[in-house]
Every structure is written in C-alpha cells, then in structure tokens.
PyMOL Python script that loads the backbone (N, CA, C, O; Angstrom):
from pymol import cmd

cmd.read_pdbstr("""\
ATOM      1  N   MET A   1      10.940  10.415 -24.445  1.00  0.00           N
ATOM      2  CA  MET A   1      11.382  11.797 -24.277  1.00  0.00           C
ATOM      3  C   MET A   1      12.584  11.802 -23.347  1.00  0.00           C
ATOM      4  O   MET A   1      12.478  11.401 -22.188  1.00  0.00           O
ATOM      5  N   GLN A   2      13.683  12.237 -23.833  1.00  0.00           N
ATOM      6  CA  GLN A   2      14.896  12.276 -23.035  1.00  0.00           C
ATOM      7  C   GLN A   2      15.209  13.705 -22.623  1.00  0.00           C
ATOM      8  O   GLN A   2      14.770  14.656 -23.269  1.00  0.00           O
ATOM      9  N   GLY A   3      15.968  13.850 -21.548  1.00  0.00           N
ATOM     10  CA  GLY A   3      16.417  15.167 -21.143  1.00  0.00           C
ATOM     11  C   GLY A   3      15.572  15.830 -20.079  1.00  0.00           C
ATOM     12  O   GLY A   3      15.866  16.957 -19.683  1.00  0.00           O
ATOM     13  N   VAL A   4      14.540  15.171 -19.608  1.00  0.00           N
ATOM     14  CA  VAL A   4      13.690  15.752 -18.566  1.00  0.00           C
ATOM     15  C   VAL A   4      13.636  14.828 -17.340  1.00  0.00           C
ATOM     16  O   VAL A   4      12.685  14.868 -16.559  1.00  0.00           O
ATOM     17  N   PHE A   5      14.662  14.006 -17.191  1.00  0.00           N
ATOM     18  CA  PHE A   5      14.747  13.057 -16.084  1.00  0.00           C
ATOM     19  C   PHE A   5      13.591  12.065 -16.100  1.00  0.00           C
ATOM     20  O   PHE A   5      13.158  11.588 -15.051  1.00  0.00           O
ATOM     21  N   PHE A   6      13.094  11.758 -17.293  1.00  0.00           N
ATOM     22  CA  PHE A   6      11.950  10.853 -17.412  1.00  0.00           C
ATOM     23  C   PHE A   6      12.228   9.521 -16.723  1.00  0.00           C
ATOM     24  O   PHE A   6      11.400   9.032 -15.955  1.00  0.00           O
ATOM     25  N   ARG A   7      13.395   8.934 -16.996  1.00  0.00           N
ATOM     26  CA  ARG A   7      13.692   7.611 -16.428  1.00  0.00           C
ATOM     27  C   ARG A   7      13.752   7.642 -14.915  1.00  0.00           C
ATOM     28  O   ARG A   7      13.214   6.753 -14.255  1.00  0.00           O
ATOM     29  N   VAL A   8      14.394   8.646 -14.359  1.00  0.00           N
ATOM     30  CA  VAL A   8      14.524   8.745 -12.899  1.00  0.00           C
ATOM     31  C   VAL A   8      13.150   8.898 -12.250  1.00  0.00           C
ATOM     32  O   VAL A   8      12.840   8.227 -11.265  1.00  0.00           O
ATOM     33  N   ILE A   9      12.342   9.776 -12.805  1.00  0.00           N
ATOM     34  CA  ILE A   9      11.030  10.018 -12.214  1.00  0.00           C
ATOM     35  C   ILE A   9      10.105   8.821 -12.460  1.00  0.00           C
ATOM     36  O   ILE A   9       9.279   8.496 -11.608  1.00  0.00           O
ATOM     37  N   ALA A  10      10.239   8.165 -13.619  1.00  0.00           N
ATOM     38  CA  ALA A  10       9.451   6.951 -13.884  1.00  0.00           C
ATOM     39  C   ALA A  10       9.831   5.853 -12.897  1.00  0.00           C
ATOM     40  O   ALA A  10       8.966   5.151 -12.373  1.00  0.00           O
ATOM     41  N   ARG A  11      11.125   5.711 -12.650  1.00  0.00           N
ATOM     42  CA  ARG A  11      11.569   4.711 -11.666  1.00  0.00           C
ATOM     43  C   ARG A  11      10.949   4.991 -10.307  1.00  0.00           C
ATOM     44  O   ARG A  11      10.435   4.081  -9.656  1.00  0.00           O
ATOM     45  N   ASP A  12      10.997   6.241  -9.880  1.00  0.00           N
ATOM     46  CA  ASP A  12      10.445   6.605  -8.576  1.00  0.00           C
ATOM     47  C   ASP A  12       8.932   6.372  -8.525  1.00  0.00           C
ATOM     48  O   ASP A  12       8.407   5.904  -7.515  1.00  0.00           O
ATOM     49  N   ALA A  13       8.233   6.700  -9.621  1.00  0.00           N
ATOM     50  CA  ALA A  13       6.783   6.482  -9.680  1.00  0.00           C
ATOM     51  C   ALA A  13       6.468   4.996  -9.591  1.00  0.00           C
ATOM     52  O   ALA A  13       5.560   4.593  -8.864  1.00  0.00           O
ATOM     53  N   ALA A  14       7.212   4.184 -10.323  1.00  0.00           N
ATOM     54  CA  ALA A  14       6.988   2.736 -10.309  1.00  0.00           C
ATOM     55  C   ALA A  14       7.268   2.154  -8.928  1.00  0.00           C
ATOM     56  O   ALA A  14       6.490   1.347  -8.420  1.00  0.00           O
ATOM     57  N   ARG A  15       8.367   2.559  -8.330  1.00  0.00           N
ATOM     58  CA  ARG A  15       8.680   2.074  -6.982  1.00  0.00           C
ATOM     59  C   ARG A  15       7.596   2.465  -5.988  1.00  0.00           C
ATOM     60  O   ARG A  15       7.232   1.671  -5.120  1.00  0.00           O
ATOM     61  N   GLY A  16       7.076   3.690  -6.108  1.00  0.00           N
ATOM     62  CA  GLY A  16       6.021   4.160  -5.224  1.00  0.00           C
ATOM     63  C   GLY A  16       4.746   3.349  -5.350  1.00  0.00           C
ATOM     64  O   GLY A  16       3.952   3.270  -4.412  1.00  0.00           O
ATOM     65  N   LEU A  17       4.555   2.745  -6.516  1.00  0.00           N
ATOM     66  CA  LEU A  17       3.382   1.895  -6.743  1.00  0.00           C
ATOM     67  C   LEU A  17       3.651   0.431  -6.413  1.00  0.00           C
ATOM     68  O   LEU A  17       2.763  -0.412  -6.540  1.00  0.00           O
ATOM     69  N   GLY A  18       4.881   0.132  -5.987  1.00  0.00           N
ATOM     70  CA  GLY A  18       5.229  -1.242  -5.637  1.00  0.00           C
ATOM     71  C   GLY A  18       5.527  -2.123  -6.839  1.00  0.00           C
ATOM     72  O   GLY A  18       5.448  -3.348  -6.745  1.00  0.00           O
ATOM     73  N   LEU A  19       5.868  -1.516  -7.962  1.00  0.00           N
ATOM     74  CA  LEU A  19       6.170  -2.279  -9.175  1.00  0.00           C
ATOM     75  C   LEU A  19       7.637  -2.675  -9.222  1.00  0.00           C
ATOM     76  O   LEU A  19       8.483  -2.057  -8.576  1.00  0.00           O
ATOM     77  N   VAL A  20       7.921  -3.697  -9.984  1.00  0.00           N
ATOM     78  CA  VAL A  20       9.289  -4.111 -10.266  1.00  0.00           C
ATOM     79  C   VAL A  20       9.474  -4.106 -11.772  1.00  0.00           C
ATOM     80  O   VAL A  20       8.508  -4.239 -12.523  1.00  0.00           O
ATOM     81  N   GLY A  21      10.723  -3.950 -12.214  1.00  0.00           N
ATOM     82  CA  GLY A  21      11.019  -3.941 -13.638  1.00  0.00           C
ATOM     83  C   GLY A  21      12.135  -2.985 -13.957  1.00  0.00           C
ATOM     84  O   GLY A  21      13.070  -2.836 -13.170  1.00  0.00           O
ATOM     85  N   TRP A  22      12.053  -2.325 -15.113  1.00  0.00           N
ATOM     86  CA  TRP A  22      13.105  -1.413 -15.526  1.00  0.00           C
ATOM     87  C   TRP A  22      12.574  -0.390 -16.521  1.00  0.00           C
ATOM     88  O   TRP A  22      11.484  -0.544 -17.071  1.00  0.00           O
ATOM     89  N   VAL A  23      13.369   0.662 -16.741  1.00  0.00           N
ATOM     90  CA  VAL A  23      13.087   1.703 -17.723  1.00  0.00           C
ATOM     91  C   VAL A  23      14.403   2.069 -18.393  1.00  0.00           C
ATOM     92  O   VAL A  23      15.449   2.095 -17.745  1.00  0.00           O
ATOM     93  N   ARG A  24      14.350   2.356 -19.712  1.00  0.00           N
ATOM     94  CA  ARG A  24      15.569   2.732 -20.437  1.00  0.00           C
ATOM     95  C   ARG A  24      15.234   3.632 -21.621  1.00  0.00           C
ATOM     96  O   ARG A  24      14.119   3.612 -22.140  1.00  0.00           O
ATOM     97  N   ASN A  25      16.218   4.420 -22.035  1.00  0.00           N
ATOM     98  CA  ASN A  25      16.104   5.240 -23.242  1.00  0.00           C
ATOM     99  C   ASN A  25      16.365   4.371 -24.457  1.00  0.00           C
ATOM    100  O   ASN A  25      17.152   3.426 -24.410  1.00  0.00           O
ATOM    101  N   GLN A  26      15.690   4.709 -25.544  1.00  0.00           N
ATOM    102  CA  GLN A  26      15.921   4.075 -26.835  1.00  0.00           C
ATOM    103  C   GLN A  26      16.695   5.053 -27.725  1.00  0.00           C
ATOM    104  O   GLN A  26      16.614   6.264 -27.516  1.00  0.00           O
ATOM    105  N   PRO A  27      17.433   4.558 -28.701  1.00  0.00           N
ATOM    106  CA  PRO A  27      18.226   5.440 -29.564  1.00  0.00           C
ATOM    107  C   PRO A  27      17.401   6.514 -30.291  1.00  0.00           C
ATOM    108  O   PRO A  27      17.922   7.582 -30.614  1.00  0.00           O
ATOM    109  N   ASP A  28      16.123   6.232 -30.546  1.00  0.00           N
ATOM    110  CA  ASP A  28      15.284   7.186 -31.270  1.00  0.00           C
ATOM    111  C   ASP A  28      14.660   8.249 -30.370  1.00  0.00           C
ATOM    112  O   ASP A  28      13.863   9.063 -30.836  1.00  0.00           O
ATOM    113  N   GLY A  29      15.015   8.248 -29.084  1.00  0.00           N
ATOM    114  CA  GLY A  29      14.478   9.234 -28.149  1.00  0.00           C
ATOM    115  C   GLY A  29      13.299   8.732 -27.348  1.00  0.00           C
ATOM    116  O   GLY A  29      12.857   9.401 -26.414  1.00  0.00           O
ATOM    117  N   ALA A  30      12.784   7.571 -27.695  1.00  0.00           N
ATOM    118  CA  ALA A  30      11.675   6.985 -26.944  1.00  0.00           C
ATOM    119  C   ALA A  30      12.186   6.425 -25.620  1.00  0.00           C
ATOM    120  O   ALA A  30      13.386   6.230 -25.432  1.00  0.00           O
ATOM    121  N   VAL A  31      11.271   6.178 -24.729  1.00  0.00           N
ATOM    122  CA  VAL A  31      11.588   5.542 -23.447  1.00  0.00           C
ATOM    123  C   VAL A  31      10.813   4.235 -23.396  1.00  0.00           C
ATOM    124  O   VAL A  31       9.621   4.208 -23.701  1.00  0.00           O
ATOM    125  N   GLU A  32      11.476   3.160 -23.017  1.00  0.00           N
ATOM    126  CA  GLU A  32      10.852   1.846 -22.899  1.00  0.00           C
ATOM    127  C   GLU A  32      10.862   1.430 -21.441  1.00  0.00           C
ATOM    128  O   GLU A  32      11.855   1.615 -20.737  1.00  0.00           O
ATOM    129  N   ALA A  33       9.750   0.866 -20.993  1.00  0.00           N
ATOM    130  CA  ALA A  33       9.661   0.376 -19.614  1.00  0.00           C
ATOM    131  C   ALA A  33       9.007  -0.990 -19.611  1.00  0.00           C
ATOM    132  O   ALA A  33       8.118  -1.281 -20.412  1.00  0.00           O
ATOM    133  N   VAL A  34       9.469  -1.818 -18.694  1.00  0.00           N
ATOM    134  CA  VAL A  34       8.856  -3.120 -18.428  1.00  0.00           C
ATOM    135  C   VAL A  34       8.533  -3.131 -16.948  1.00  0.00           C
ATOM    136  O   VAL A  34       9.402  -2.873 -16.116  1.00  0.00           O
ATOM    137  N   CYS A  35       7.277  -3.432 -16.615  1.00  0.00           N
ATOM    138  CA  CYS A  35       6.922  -3.437 -15.200  1.00  0.00           C
ATOM    139  C   CYS A  35       6.009  -4.613 -14.883  1.00  0.00           C
ATOM    140  O   CYS A  35       5.248  -5.089 -15.725  1.00  0.00           O
ATOM    141  N   GLU A  36       6.111  -5.055 -13.654  1.00  0.00           N
ATOM    142  CA  GLU A  36       5.265  -6.127 -13.136  1.00  0.00           C
ATOM    143  C   GLU A  36       4.777  -5.727 -11.759  1.00  0.00           C
ATOM    144  O   GLU A  36       5.479  -5.050 -11.008  1.00  0.00           O
ATOM    145  N   GLY A  37       3.573  -6.150 -11.439  1.00  0.00           N
ATOM    146  CA  GLY A  37       3.010  -5.864 -10.129  1.00  0.00           C
ATOM    147  C   GLY A  37       1.509  -6.049 -10.139  1.00  0.00           C
ATOM    148  O   GLY A  37       0.951  -6.652 -11.056  1.00  0.00           O
ATOM    149  N   ALA A  38       0.870  -5.533  -9.129  1.00  0.00           N
ATOM    150  CA  ALA A  38      -0.576  -5.623  -9.016  1.00  0.00           C
ATOM    151  C   ALA A  38      -1.222  -4.926 -10.216  1.00  0.00           C
ATOM    152  O   ALA A  38      -0.762  -3.860 -10.626  1.00  0.00           O
ATOM    153  N   PRO A  39      -2.275  -5.507 -10.780  1.00  0.00           N
ATOM    154  CA  PRO A  39      -2.903  -4.915 -11.962  1.00  0.00           C
ATOM    155  C   PRO A  39      -3.275  -3.441 -11.800  1.00  0.00           C
ATOM    156  O   PRO A  39      -3.074  -2.659 -12.730  1.00  0.00           O
ATOM    157  N   GLN A  40      -3.800  -3.051 -10.668  1.00  0.00           N
ATOM    158  CA  GLN A  40      -4.175  -1.649 -10.460  1.00  0.00           C
ATOM    159  C   GLN A  40      -2.940  -0.749 -10.456  1.00  0.00           C
ATOM    160  O   GLN A  40      -2.991   0.376 -10.952  1.00  0.00           O
ATOM    161  N   ALA A  41      -1.835  -1.238  -9.901  1.00  0.00           N
ATOM    162  CA  ALA A  41      -0.598  -0.457  -9.882  1.00  0.00           C
ATOM    163  C   ALA A  41      -0.042  -0.298 -11.296  1.00  0.00           C
ATOM    164  O   ALA A  41       0.435   0.777 -11.660  1.00  0.00           O
ATOM    165  N   VAL A  42      -0.102  -1.359 -12.087  1.00  0.00           N
ATOM    166  CA  VAL A  42       0.365  -1.280 -13.473  1.00  0.00           C
ATOM    167  C   VAL A  42      -0.492  -0.280 -14.250  1.00  0.00           C
ATOM    168  O   VAL A  42       0.034   0.530 -15.012  1.00  0.00           O
ATOM    169  N   THR A  43      -1.791  -0.338 -14.059  1.00  0.00           N
ATOM    170  CA  THR A  43      -2.699   0.611 -14.718  1.00  0.00           C
ATOM    171  C   THR A  43      -2.378   2.042 -14.313  1.00  0.00           C
ATOM    172  O   THR A  43      -2.391   2.937 -15.158  1.00  0.00           O
ATOM    173  N   SER A  44      -2.096   2.270 -13.052  1.00  0.00           N
ATOM    174  CA  SER A  44      -1.737   3.608 -12.574  1.00  0.00           C
ATOM    175  C   SER A  44      -0.431   4.081 -13.197  1.00  0.00           C
ATOM    176  O   SER A  44      -0.307   5.252 -13.556  1.00  0.00           O
ATOM    177  N   PHE A  45       0.539   3.189 -13.328  1.00  0.00           N
ATOM    178  CA  PHE A  45       1.816   3.552 -13.935  1.00  0.00           C
ATOM    179  C   PHE A  45       1.638   3.911 -15.407  1.00  0.00           C
ATOM    180  O   PHE A  45       2.224   4.881 -15.889  1.00  0.00           O
ATOM    181  N   ILE A  46       0.834   3.132 -16.114  1.00  0.00           N
ATOM    182  CA  ILE A  46       0.557   3.432 -17.521  1.00  0.00           C
ATOM    183  C   ILE A  46      -0.099   4.804 -17.638  1.00  0.00           C
ATOM    184  O   ILE A  46       0.250   5.586 -18.522  1.00  0.00           O
ATOM    185  N   ALA A  47      -1.042   5.097 -16.754  1.00  0.00           N
ATOM    186  CA  ALA A  47      -1.697   6.414 -16.764  1.00  0.00           C
ATOM    187  C   ALA A  47      -0.673   7.520 -16.523  1.00  0.00           C
ATOM    188  O   ALA A  47      -0.720   8.563 -17.174  1.00  0.00           O
ATOM    189  N   TRP A  48       0.253   7.294 -15.587  1.00  0.00           N
ATOM    190  CA  TRP A  48       1.302   8.280 -15.321  1.00  0.00           C
ATOM    191  C   TRP A  48       2.152   8.496 -16.575  1.00  0.00           C
ATOM    192  O   TRP A  48       2.530   9.628 -16.875  1.00  0.00           O
ATOM    193  N   CYS A  49       2.452   7.431 -17.301  1.00  0.00           N
ATOM    194  CA  CYS A  49       3.300   7.526 -18.491  1.00  0.00           C
ATOM    195  C   CYS A  49       2.681   8.412 -19.569  1.00  0.00           C
ATOM    196  O   CYS A  49       3.415   8.987 -20.373  1.00  0.00           O
ATOM    197  N   HIS A  50       1.373   8.537 -19.610  1.00  0.00           N
ATOM    198  CA  HIS A  50       0.728   9.383 -20.611  1.00  0.00           C
ATOM    199  C   HIS A  50       1.087  10.859 -20.419  1.00  0.00           C
ATOM    200  O   HIS A  50       1.060  11.628 -21.380  1.00  0.00           O
ATOM    201  N   ASP A  51       1.418  11.258 -19.203  1.00  0.00           N
ATOM    202  CA  ASP A  51       1.823  12.635 -18.919  1.00  0.00           C
ATOM    203  C   ASP A  51       3.322  12.744 -18.663  1.00  0.00           C
ATOM    204  O   ASP A  51       3.971  13.670 -19.148  1.00  0.00           O
ATOM    205  N   GLY A  52       3.872  11.797 -17.900  1.00  0.00           N
ATOM    206  CA  GLY A  52       5.280  11.834 -17.561  1.00  0.00           C
ATOM    207  C   GLY A  52       5.591  12.971 -16.606  1.00  0.00           C
ATOM    208  O   GLY A  52       4.679  13.578 -16.046  1.00  0.00           O
ATOM    209  N   PRO A  53       6.868  13.265 -16.416  1.00  0.00           N
ATOM    210  CA  PRO A  53       7.255  14.350 -15.514  1.00  0.00           C
ATOM    211  C   PRO A  53       7.005  15.715 -16.141  1.00  0.00           C
ATOM    212  O   PRO A  53       6.729  15.838 -17.334  1.00  0.00           O
ATOM    213  N   GLU A  54       7.111  16.729 -15.298  1.00  0.00           N
ATOM    214  CA  GLU A  54       6.979  18.102 -15.781  1.00  0.00           C
ATOM    215  C   GLU A  54       7.976  18.329 -16.918  1.00  0.00           C
ATOM    216  O   GLU A  54       9.107  17.847 -16.856  1.00  0.00           O
ATOM    217  N   TYR A  55       7.572  19.044 -17.929  1.00  0.00           N
ATOM    218  CA  TYR A  55       8.365  19.395 -19.105  1.00  0.00           C
ATOM    219  C   TYR A  55       8.494  18.263 -20.124  1.00  0.00           C
ATOM    220  O   TYR A  55       9.078  18.462 -21.190  1.00  0.00           O
ATOM    221  N   ALA A  56       7.961  17.090 -19.817  1.00  0.00           N
ATOM    222  CA  ALA A  56       7.999  16.011 -20.797  1.00  0.00           C
ATOM    223  C   ALA A  56       6.941  16.257 -21.863  1.00  0.00           C
ATOM    224  O   ALA A  56       5.890  16.837 -21.594  1.00  0.00           O
ATOM    225  N   ARG A  57       7.234  15.810 -23.065  1.00  0.00           N
ATOM    226  CA  ARG A  57       6.264  15.853 -24.154  1.00  0.00           C
ATOM    227  C   ARG A  57       6.029  14.418 -24.599  1.00  0.00           C
ATOM    228  O   ARG A  57       6.811  13.856 -25.366  1.00  0.00           O
ATOM    229  N   VAL A  58       4.964  13.842 -24.118  1.00  0.00           N
ATOM    230  CA  VAL A  58       4.625  12.461 -24.456  1.00  0.00           C
ATOM    231  C   VAL A  58       3.688  12.491 -25.655  1.00  0.00           C
ATOM    232  O   VAL A  58       2.595  13.053 -25.587  1.00  0.00           O
ATOM    233  N   SER A  59       4.124  11.882 -26.754  1.00  0.00           N
ATOM    234  CA  SER A  59       3.304  11.877 -27.962  1.00  0.00           C
ATOM    235  C   SER A  59       2.558  10.567 -28.156  1.00  0.00           C
ATOM    236  O   SER A  59       1.551  10.529 -28.863  1.00  0.00           O
ATOM    237  N   ASP A  60       3.035   9.493 -27.537  1.00  0.00           N
ATOM    238  CA  ASP A  60       2.394   8.195 -27.714  1.00  0.00           C
ATOM    239  C   ASP A  60       2.816   7.272 -26.587  1.00  0.00           C
ATOM    240  O   ASP A  60       3.954   7.318 -26.121  1.00  0.00           O
ATOM    241  N   VAL A  61       1.896   6.442 -26.160  1.00  0.00           N
ATOM    242  CA  VAL A  61       2.205   5.388 -25.203  1.00  0.00           C
ATOM    243  C   VAL A  61       1.677   4.087 -25.794  1.00  0.00           C
ATOM    244  O   VAL A  61       0.473   3.943 -26.006  1.00  0.00           O
ATOM    245  N   ALA A  62       2.558   3.155 -26.056  1.00  0.00           N
ATOM    246  CA  ALA A  62       2.179   1.845 -26.570  1.00  0.00           C
ATOM    247  C   ALA A  62       2.282   0.847 -25.422  1.00  0.00           C
ATOM    248  O   ALA A  62       3.282   0.817 -24.705  1.00  0.00           O
ATOM    249  N   VAL A  63       1.264   0.044 -25.254  1.00  0.00           N
ATOM    250  CA  VAL A  63       1.227  -0.927 -24.165  1.00  0.00           C
ATOM    251  C   VAL A  63       1.096  -2.322 -24.759  1.00  0.00           C
ATOM    252  O   VAL A  63       0.255  -2.560 -25.626  1.00  0.00           O
ATOM    253  N   ALA A  64       1.922  -3.229 -24.293  1.00  0.00           N
ATOM    254  CA  ALA A  64       1.857  -4.625 -24.719  1.00  0.00           C
ATOM    255  C   ALA A  64       1.885  -5.512 -23.488  1.00  0.00           C
ATOM    256  O   ALA A  64       2.766  -5.378 -22.639  1.00  0.00           O
ATOM    257  N   GLU A  65       0.943  -6.398 -23.391  1.00  0.00           N
ATOM    258  CA  GLU A  65       0.930  -7.350 -22.286  1.00  0.00           C
ATOM    259  C   GLU A  65       1.742  -8.568 -22.705  1.00  0.00           C
ATOM    260  O   GLU A  65       1.510  -9.146 -23.767  1.00  0.00           O
ATOM    261  N   GLU A  66       2.686  -8.949 -21.869  1.00  0.00           N
ATOM    262  CA  GLU A  66       3.588 -10.053 -22.186  1.00  0.00           C
ATOM    263  C   GLU A  66       3.654 -11.025 -21.023  1.00  0.00           C
ATOM    264  O   GLU A  66       3.145 -10.748 -19.937  1.00  0.00           O
ATOM    265  N   ASP A  67       4.281 -12.162 -21.258  1.00  0.00           N
ATOM    266  CA  ASP A  67       4.522 -13.111 -20.178  1.00  0.00           C
ATOM    267  C   ASP A  67       5.440 -12.472 -19.151  1.00  0.00           C
ATOM    268  O   ASP A  67       6.162 -11.524 -19.459  1.00  0.00           O
ATOM    269  N   VAL A  68       5.412 -12.984 -17.951  1.00  0.00           N
ATOM    270  CA  VAL A  68       6.256 -12.463 -16.877  1.00  0.00           C
ATOM    271  C   VAL A  68       7.708 -12.510 -17.327  1.00  0.00           C
ATOM    272  O   VAL A  68       8.193 -13.540 -17.795  1.00  0.00           O
ATOM    273  N   ALA A  69       8.402 -11.371 -17.179  1.00  0.00           N
ATOM    274  CA  ALA A  69       9.782 -11.258 -17.650  1.00  0.00           C
ATOM    275  C   ALA A  69      10.803 -11.414 -16.532  1.00  0.00           C
ATOM    276  O   ALA A  69      11.987 -11.613 -16.804  1.00  0.00           O
ATOM    277  N   GLY A  70      10.365 -11.327 -15.281  1.00  0.00           N
ATOM    278  CA  GLY A  70      11.260 -11.346 -14.133  1.00  0.00           C
ATOM    279  C   GLY A  70      12.011 -12.650 -14.011  1.00  0.00           C
ATOM    280  O   GLY A  70      12.043 -13.431 -14.962  1.00  0.00           O
ATOM    281  N   PRO A  71      12.605 -12.901 -12.890  1.00  0.00           N
ATOM    282  CA  PRO A  71      12.350 -12.184 -11.652  1.00  0.00           C
ATOM    283  C   PRO A  71      13.151 -10.888 -11.560  1.00  0.00           C
ATOM    284  O   PRO A  71      14.323 -10.832 -11.933  1.00  0.00           O
ATOM    285  N   PHE A  72      12.500  -9.869 -11.063  1.00  0.00           N
ATOM    286  CA  PHE A  72      13.129  -8.589 -10.796  1.00  0.00           C
ATOM    287  C   PHE A  72      13.235  -8.412  -9.289  1.00  0.00           C
ATOM    288  O   PHE A  72      12.412  -8.926  -8.532  1.00  0.00           O
ATOM    289  N   THR A  73      14.254  -7.682  -8.864  1.00  0.00           N
ATOM    290  CA  THR A  73      14.419  -7.443  -7.433  1.00  0.00           C
ATOM    291  C   THR A  73      14.022  -6.031  -7.056  1.00  0.00           C
ATOM    292  O   THR A  73      14.082  -5.675  -5.879  1.00  0.00           O
ATOM    293  N   GLY A  74      13.622  -5.225  -8.006  1.00  0.00           N
ATOM    294  CA  GLY A  74      13.225  -3.849  -7.764  1.00  0.00           C
ATOM    295  C   GLY A  74      12.910  -3.213  -9.102  1.00  0.00           C
ATOM    296  O   GLY A  74      12.643  -3.907 -10.083  1.00  0.00           O
ATOM    297  N   PHE A  75      12.941  -1.895  -9.135  1.00  0.00           N
ATOM    298  CA  PHE A  75      12.715  -1.178 -10.391  1.00  0.00           C
ATOM    299  C   PHE A  75      13.958  -0.363 -10.669  1.00  0.00           C
ATOM    300  O   PHE A  75      14.340   0.485  -9.863  1.00  0.00           O
ATOM    301  N   SER A  76      14.603  -0.613 -11.819  1.00  0.00           N
ATOM    302  CA  SER A  76      15.892  -0.006 -12.096  1.00  0.00           C
ATOM    303  C   SER A  76      15.894   0.785 -13.408  1.00  0.00           C
ATOM    304  O   SER A  76      14.980   0.683 -14.226  1.00  0.00           O
ATOM    305  N   ILE A  77      16.942   1.563 -13.570  1.00  0.00           N
ATOM    306  CA  ILE A  77      17.203   2.284 -14.810  1.00  0.00           C
ATOM    307  C   ILE A  77      18.286   1.519 -15.541  1.00  0.00           C
ATOM    308  O   ILE A  77      19.314   1.175 -14.958  1.00  0.00           O
ATOM    309  N   ARG A  78      18.060   1.254 -16.799  1.00  0.00           N
ATOM    310  CA  ARG A  78      19.061   0.541 -17.611  1.00  0.00           C
ATOM    311  C   ARG A  78      19.725   1.497 -18.564  1.00  0.00           C
ATOM    312  O   ARG A  78      20.597   1.095 -19.335  1.00  0.00           O
TER     313      ARG A  78
END
""", "prot")
cmd.dss("prot")
cmd.show_as("cartoon", "prot")
cmd.util.cbc("prot")
cmd.orient("prot")
C-alpha cells in the first residue's frame, strides 16, 4: 500500500524493535520488507505489518523465512 507513509512508519517500527534490514515499494503497489533480528521482534514486526499505519489497507501479508541476507547496518528505505 503506497501513499500512506507505509515505508517510513514501517522503518520506524522495525528500528523500535531493534531490527535491521530494509523496506521498499514494488511497482504493483505492494510493499516488500526484509528484516533480521530477535525472533520475538521479527514476529512483532510481522504482526504490525498486518495492520500497518493509519489509513493503510493491508490485504495480504506473505512471510518467507530465508537465509541471513545481511550484513545490515540498520533499517533503511530503498
């Protein structure tokens, strides 16, 4: 969902949970995020993604567990 500052607020939420990684818009309007951190923090971030920021309309959240993609130095917007 673009246009509701999803990436900015997702970045802030991830940083607040101590996660590292990135978030970016996709051409089809979807938002993609990659995050690494403590399992409970990742679970909390995924839960946040189901609602997103105010005014967001989240229709689906797909989660895939992958090998470590880092090293990341923080959580950024791409």
